[in-house]
C-alpha positions as CSV (number, residue, x, y, z in Angstrom):
1,X,-153.0,35.9,98.9
2,X,-149.2,35.4,98.6
3,X,-148.2,34.2,95.1
4,X,-145.0,32.3,94.8
5,X,-143.3,31.3,91.5
6,X,-141.0,28.3,91.7
7,X,-138.9,26.2,89.3
8,X,-137.2,23.0,90.2
9,X,-135.1,21.1,87.6
10,X,-135.0,17.6,88.9
11,X,-136.0,15.1,91.5
12,X,-133.8,16.5,94.4
13,X,-134.9,20.1,93.6
14,X,-138.5,18.9,93.7
15,X,-138.1,17.5,97.2
16,X,-136.3,20.7,98.4
17,X,-138.8,23.0,96.8
18,X,-141.7,21.1,98.3
19,X,-140.2,21.2,101.8
20,X,-139.7,25.1,101.5
21,X,-143.3,25.5,100.4
22,X,-144.6,23.3,103.1
23,X,-142.5,25.2,105.7
24,X,-144.1,28.5,104.5
25,X,-147.6,27.0,104.5
26,X,-147.3,26.2,108.2
27,X,-147.4,29.8,109.0
28,X,-149.1,31.4,105.9
29,X,-151.6,29.0,104.4
30,X,-153.2,31.4,101.9
31,X,-150.6,31.1,99.1
32,X,-150.7,30.2,95.5
33,X,-147.7,28.4,94.0
34,X,-147.0,28.1,90.2
35,X,-144.0,27.2,88.1
36,X,-142.3,23.9,87.2
37,X,-142.2,21.0,89.7
38,X,-142.5,17.3,90.1
39,X,-144.6,15.1,92.1
40,X,-143.7,16.4,95.6
41,X,-144.1,20.1,94.6
42,X,-147.4,19.3,93.0
43,X,-148.5,17.6,96.1
44,X,-147.5,20.7,98.1
45,X,-150.0,22.7,95.9
46,X,-147.8,23.8,93.0
47,X,-149.4,24.2,89.5
48,X,-146.7,22.9,87.2
49,X,-146.7,24.5,83.7
50,X,-144.3,21.9,82.2
51,X,-143.2,18.4,83.2
52,X,-140.1,18.5,85.4
53,X,-138.6,15.8,83.3
54,X,-138.1,18.3,80.4
55,X,-135.5,20.1,82.7
56,X,-133.7,17.1,84.1
57,X,-130.6,17.1,81.9
58,X,-127.0,16.6,83.2
59,X,-123.7,17.3,81.5
60,X,-122.5,19.9,78.9
61,X,-123.0,17.9,75.8
62,X,-126.3,16.5,77.0
63,X,-127.6,20.0,77.6
64,X,-126.4,21.0,74.1
65,X,-128.6,18.4,72.4
66,X,-131.7,19.9,74.2
67,X,-130.6,23.5,74.1
68,X,-133.3,25.0,71.9
69,X,-136.1,23.2,73.8
70,X,-134.8,24.4,77.2
71,X,-134.4,27.9,75.8
72,X,-138.0,27.9,74.5
73,X,-139.3,26.7,77.9
74,X,-137.4,29.4,79.8
75,X,-138.5,32.1,77.4
76,X,-142.2,31.1,77.8
77,X,-141.9,30.9,81.6
78,X,-140.2,34.3,81.8
79,X,-143.1,35.9,79.7
80,X,-145.6,34.2,81.9
81,X,-144.2,35.5,85.1
82,X,-143.6,39.0,83.7
83,X,-147.3,39.1,82.6
84,X,-148.4,37.4,85.8
85,X,-145.9,38.5,88.4
86,X,-145.5,36.5,91.6
87,X,-144.7,38.2,94.9
88,X,-141.5,36.3,94.9
89,X,-139.8,33.8,92.6
90,X,-137.7,30.8,93.9
91,X,-135.3,29.0,91.7
92,X,-134.4,25.7,93.2
93,X,-131.1,24.4,92.0
94,X,-130.8,24.1,88.1
95,X,-128.5,27.1,88.0
96,X,-128.0,27.2,84.2
97,X,-131.8,27.4,83.7
98,X,-132.7,29.4,86.7
99,X,-130.1,32.1,87.0
100,X,-130.8,33.8,83.6
101,X,-134.5,33.5,84.4
102,X,-134.0,35.1,87.8
103,X,-132.0,37.9,86.3
104,X,-134.7,38.7,83.8
105,X,-137.4,38.6,86.4
106,X,-135.5,40.7,88.9
107,X,-134.8,43.4,86.3
108,X,-138.6,43.5,85.8
109,X,-139.1,44.2,89.5
110,X,-139.8,40.7,90.8
111,X,-138.0,39.6,94.0
112,X,-135.9,36.6,93.4
113,X,-134.4,33.9,95.6
114,X,-132.1,31.1,94.6
115,X,-132.3,28.0,96.8
116,X,-129.2,25.7,96.7
117,X,-125.9,27.2,95.9
118,X,-124.3,26.1,92.7
119,X,-120.8,24.5,93.1
120,X,-119.1,27.8,92.8
121,X,-116.5,26.5,95.4
122,X,-115.7,23.7,92.9
123,X,-115.6,25.7,89.7
124,X,-116.8,28.9,88.1
125,X,-116.4,31.3,91.1
126,X,-116.4,34.0,88.5
127,X,-120.2,33.5,88.2
128,X,-120.7,35.3,91.5
129,X,-120.7,38.7,89.8
130,X,-123.6,37.5,87.5
131,X,-125.4,35.9,90.5
132,X,-125.2,39.2,92.3
133,X,-127.3,40.8,89.4
134,X,-129.8,37.8,89.5
135,X,-130.8,37.2,93.1
136,X,-132.1,39.2,96.0
137,X,-131.2,36.2,98.4
138,X,-129.2,33.0,98.2
139,X,-130.3,30.1,100.5
140,X,-127.6,27.6,101.1
141,X,-127.7,24.0,102.3
142,X,-124.2,23.8,103.7
143,X,-122.4,26.1,106.3
144,X,-119.2,26.5,104.3
145,X,-121.0,28.3,101.4
146,X,-122.1,31.7,102.7
147,X,-118.5,33.3,102.8
148,X,-118.3,33.0,99.1
149,X,-121.4,35.1,98.6
150,X,-120.6,37.6,101.4
151,X,-117.4,38.4,99.6
152,X,-119.4,39.7,96.7
153,X,-122.0,41.5,98.8
154,X,-124.8,38.9,97.9
155,X,-127.4,38.5,100.7
156,X,-127.1,34.9,101.8
157,X,-128.5,32.6,104.5
158,X,-127.5,29.1,105.5
159,X,-130.7,27.3,106.3
160,X,-129.4,23.7,106.5
161,X,-130.4,20.6,104.6
162,X,-133.9,19.3,105.2
163,X,-132.7,15.7,104.7
164,X,-130.7,16.0,108.0
165,X,-133.9,16.6,109.7
166,X,-135.9,13.9,107.9
167,X,-133.4,11.2,108.3
168,X,-132.7,10.0,111.9
169,X,-129.1,9.7,113.0
170,X,-130.1,6.3,114.4
171,X,-131.3,3.9,111.7
172,X,-132.8,0.4,111.9
173,X,-131.5,-1.9,109.2
174,X,-133.6,-4.9,110.3
175,X,-136.8,-2.9,110.3
176,X,-136.0,-1.6,106.7
177,X,-135.4,-5.1,105.6
178,X,-138.7,-6.3,107.1
179,X,-140.6,-3.4,105.4
180,X,-139.1,-4.4,102.1
181,X,-139.4,-8.2,102.7
182,X,-135.6,-8.7,102.3
183,X,-133.5,-11.4,103.9
184,X,-132.2,-10.6,107.4
185,X,-129.3,-13.1,107.2
186,X,-127.5,-11.8,104.1
187,X,-125.2,-9.0,103.2
188,X,-127.2,-6.6,101.2
189,X,-125.7,-4.3,98.5
190,X,-127.8,-1.5,97.2
191,X,-127.5,-0.2,93.7
192,X,-128.5,3.4,93.1
193,X,-127.8,4.3,89.4
194,X,-129.3,7.9,89.5
195,X,-132.5,9.6,88.6
196,X,-131.7,11.2,85.3
197,X,-132.0,9.0,82.2
198,X,-128.6,10.2,80.9
199,X,-127.2,8.8,84.3
200,X,-129.0,5.6,83.9
201,X,-127.7,4.9,80.5
202,X,-124.1,5.3,81.6
203,X,-124.2,3.9,85.2
204,X,-126.4,0.7,84.9
205,X,-123.9,-1.3,83.0
206,X,-120.9,-0.8,85.1
207,X,-123.0,-1.2,88.3
208,X,-124.5,-4.5,87.1
209,X,-121.0,-5.8,86.1
210,X,-119.7,-4.8,89.6
211,X,-122.5,-6.8,91.2
212,X,-121.5,-9.7,89.0
213,X,-117.9,-9.3,90.0
214,X,-118.8,-9.3,93.7
215,X,-121.2,-12.3,93.6
216,X,-118.5,-14.4,91.9
217,X,-116.1,-13.8,94.8
218,X,-118.3,-13.7,97.9
219,X,-121.2,-15.8,99.2
220,X,-124.2,-14.6,101.1
221,X,-124.8,-11.5,99.0
222,X,-128.2,-10.1,98.1
223,X,-128.6,-7.2,95.7
224,X,-131.3,-4.5,95.8
225,X,-131.9,-1.6,93.5
226,X,-134.1,1.5,93.6
227,X,-135.2,3.4,90.5
228,X,-136.9,6.7,90.3
229,X,-139.9,5.5,88.3
230,X,-141.4,2.6,86.3
231,X,-139.7,3.8,83.1
232,X,-136.4,3.7,84.7
233,X,-137.1,0.4,86.2
234,X,-137.9,-1.0,82.7
235,X,-134.5,0.3,81.5
236,X,-132.8,-1.3,84.4
237,X,-134.5,-4.7,84.0
238,X,-133.8,-4.8,80.3
239,X,-130.0,-4.2,80.9
240,X,-130.1,-6.8,83.8
241,X,-131.6,-9.5,81.5
242,X,-128.9,-8.7,79.0
243,X,-125.8,-8.5,81.3
244,X,-126.6,-10.4,84.5
245,X,-129.5,-12.7,83.9
246,X,-128.4,-15.1,86.5
247,X,-128.2,-12.6,89.4
248,X,-131.4,-12.0,91.4
249,X,-131.9,-8.3,92.3
250,X,-134.8,-7.0,94.3
251,X,-136.0,-3.9,92.4
252,X,-138.0,-1.1,93.9
253,X,-139.2,2.3,92.7
254,X,-139.6,5.4,94.8
255,X,-138.2,3.8,98.0
256,X,-134.6,5.0,98.0
257,X,-134.3,5.6,101.6
258,X,-135.8,2.3,102.7
259,X,-133.5,0.5,100.2
260,X,-130.3,2.3,101.5
261,X,-131.3,1.8,105.1
262,X,-131.7,-1.9,104.5
263,X,-128.3,-2.2,102.9
264,X,-124.8,-2.9,104.3
265,X,-123.0,-1.2,101.5
266,X,-124.3,1.1,98.7
267,X,-123.0,1.5,95.2
268,X,-124.3,4.9,93.9
269,X,-124.1,7.5,91.2
270,X,-122.8,10.7,92.8
271,X,-125.5,13.2,93.6
272,X,-128.0,13.8,96.4
273,X,-128.2,10.1,97.0
274,X,-124.6,10.2,98.4
275,X,-125.8,12.7,101.0
276,X,-128.7,10.5,101.8
277,X,-126.5,7.4,102.2
278,X,-124.2,9.5,104.5
279,X,-127.2,10.6,106.7
280,X,-128.2,7.0,106.9
281,X,-124.7,6.1,108.1
282,X,-124.2,3.6,105.3
283,X,-120.7,3.0,103.8
284,X,-120.7,3.6,100.1
285,X,-118.8,3.5,96.8
286,X,-119.4,6.6,94.7
287,X,-119.1,6.5,90.9
288,X,-119.9,8.8,88.0
289,X,-119.7,8.9,84.2
290,X,-120.6,11.6,81.7
291,X,-120.1,12.0,78.1
292,X,-116.5,12.2,76.7
293,X,-116.9,16.0,75.9
294,X,-118.4,16.8,79.3
295,X,-115.6,15.1,81.0
296,X,-112.8,16.7,79.0
297,X,-114.2,20.2,79.8
298,X,-115.0,19.5,83.5
299,X,-111.6,18.0,84.4
300,X,-110.0,21.2,83.3
301,X,-112.3,23.5,85.3
302,X,-113.1,21.7,88.5
303,X,-110.8,23.0,91.3
304,X,-111.6,20.5,94.1
305,X,-110.4,16.9,94.4
306,X,-113.7,15.3,95.2
307,X,-117.1,14.9,93.6
308,X,-119.2,13.4,96.4
309,X,-120.8,15.4,99.2
310,X,-119.5,13.3,102.0
311,X,-115.9,13.9,100.9
312,X,-116.5,17.6,100.2
313,X,-118.2,18.2,103.6
314,X,-115.4,16.2,105.4
315,X,-112.7,18.0,103.6
316,X,-110.9,14.8,102.8
317,X,-111.7,11.5,101.2
318,X,-113.6,9.3,103.6
319,X,-115.5,7.3,100.9
320,X,-114.0,5.9,97.6
321,X,-115.2,7.6,94.4
322,X,-114.5,6.6,90.9
323,X,-115.0,8.8,87.8
324,X,-115.3,8.0,84.2
325,X,-112.7,5.4,83.1
326,X,-112.2,4.2,86.7
327,X,-115.9,3.3,86.9
328,X,-115.1,-0.4,86.4
329,X,-116.1,-3.6,88.2
330,X,-112.5,-4.7,89.0
331,X,-111.9,-1.3,90.8
332,X,-115.4,-0.8,92.4
333,X,-115.9,-4.4,93.5
334,X,-113.0,-4.7,95.9
335,X,-114.0,-1.4,97.6
336,X,-117.5,-2.9,98.2
337,X,-116.0,-6.0,99.8
338,X,-113.6,-3.9,101.9
339,X,-116.6,-2.2,103.6
340,X,-118.2,-5.6,104.1
341,X,-115.1,-7.1,105.7
342,X,-113.8,-4.2,107.8
343,X,-116.1,-3.4,110.7
344,X,-113.7,-1.0,112.3
345,X,-113.4,1.1,109.2
346,X,-117.3,1.2,109.0
347,X,-117.5,2.3,112.7
348,X,-115.0,5.2,112.1
349,X,-116.9,6.3,109.0
350,X,-120.2,6.3,110.9
351,X,-118.6,8.6,113.6
352,X,-117.6,11.0,110.9
353,X,-121.0,10.9,109.2
354,X,-122.7,11.6,112.5
355,X,-120.6,14.7,113.1
356,X,-121.5,16.0,109.6
357,X,-125.1,15.2,110.0
358,X,-125.3,17.5,113.1
359,X,-123.5,20.3,111.4
360,X,-126.0,20.5,108.5
361,X,-129.2,20.1,110.4
362,X,-131.7,22.7,109.2
363,X,-133.2,25.7,110.9
364,X,-136.7,25.6,112.2
365,X,-139.6,25.8,109.7
366,X,-140.4,29.2,111.0
367,X,-136.9,30.6,110.4
368,X,-136.8,29.1,106.9
369,X,-140.4,30.6,106.1
370,X,-139.2,33.9,107.4
371,X,-136.0,33.9,105.3
372,X,-138.3,33.9,102.2
373,X,-141.0,36.2,103.5
374,X,-138.6,38.8,104.9
375,X,-137.4,39.5,101.4
376,X,-140.9,40.8,100.4
377,X,-141.8,42.2,103.8
378,X,-144.8,39.9,103.8
379,X,-146.9,39.6,106.9
380,X,-150.0,37.4,107.1
């Protein structure tokens, strides 16, 4: 039996990790998977030793407040895997948690793979020397990433992004609206405030105020929102009753792709959701806020001009993005209305999105499975 250790740190990593495990299972069904995962990894057969929510923290100051808890979890996980070694360990994203763990496991003789390159092309390229000591293989989602690792002699393989396979280039807005029981005759704006609670607490208020700004200036609008779970939905609804009680918003949980496919424009917190919106060919306005301390540190370290994947992949700004103090309704609202009122700009955007979609399409499941199994010379 093949034994795989895996750690995913948040919802997007959970999805990617589950896709990886499911790809391996298609060709080697006799495997045991154990580590930390969410709903999707658990469905794929992973035994989760801790709730994934304990790792889902974003931002420098936010991590600091949970530092000792995260350190304790990592120490216990390290001891568990050293005492019960898997054939291979896969760290999915969560680099600050996974790289030190991978380094310790690799030094104990366990083969290690990191799935999802950290943003070394944006900042902290110096980490590549440490990464070289931590991993036997880096799996990347995007084709521009491997050269950074090759320069340091780190084994690397571009395997593409599974979302580019899951999401069809051609979408059906009317069908999505029918599935969600949404009006067919209105302009729909989707609100996607993020999956982490730290994100929700910062993004919900400016997003709701932006919705209020738009609806006061344009008729025939309908707002929808998707939240990651019922707890997040409760947080959203509480803020909605406080800030915009007069606005009707259709609220869903766990239906992000349907909600975005049904929309004309999406207002979203930067992250994987921006990639999903791009693959669905939906115009978007990207925003993000972090704590004051995180922002002060990050703005001095980040070396690229964009935060959202559509702009990074295009190499130029093709969707508007607003960070920190620019995350305001009087700035974001007009950009939403621009997308609604400029059909030609939307058509040009969709053409660019389609080209990027094709470039990041993943390899076959067999090639992805082999990328993992070749590291340990495993043959069923």
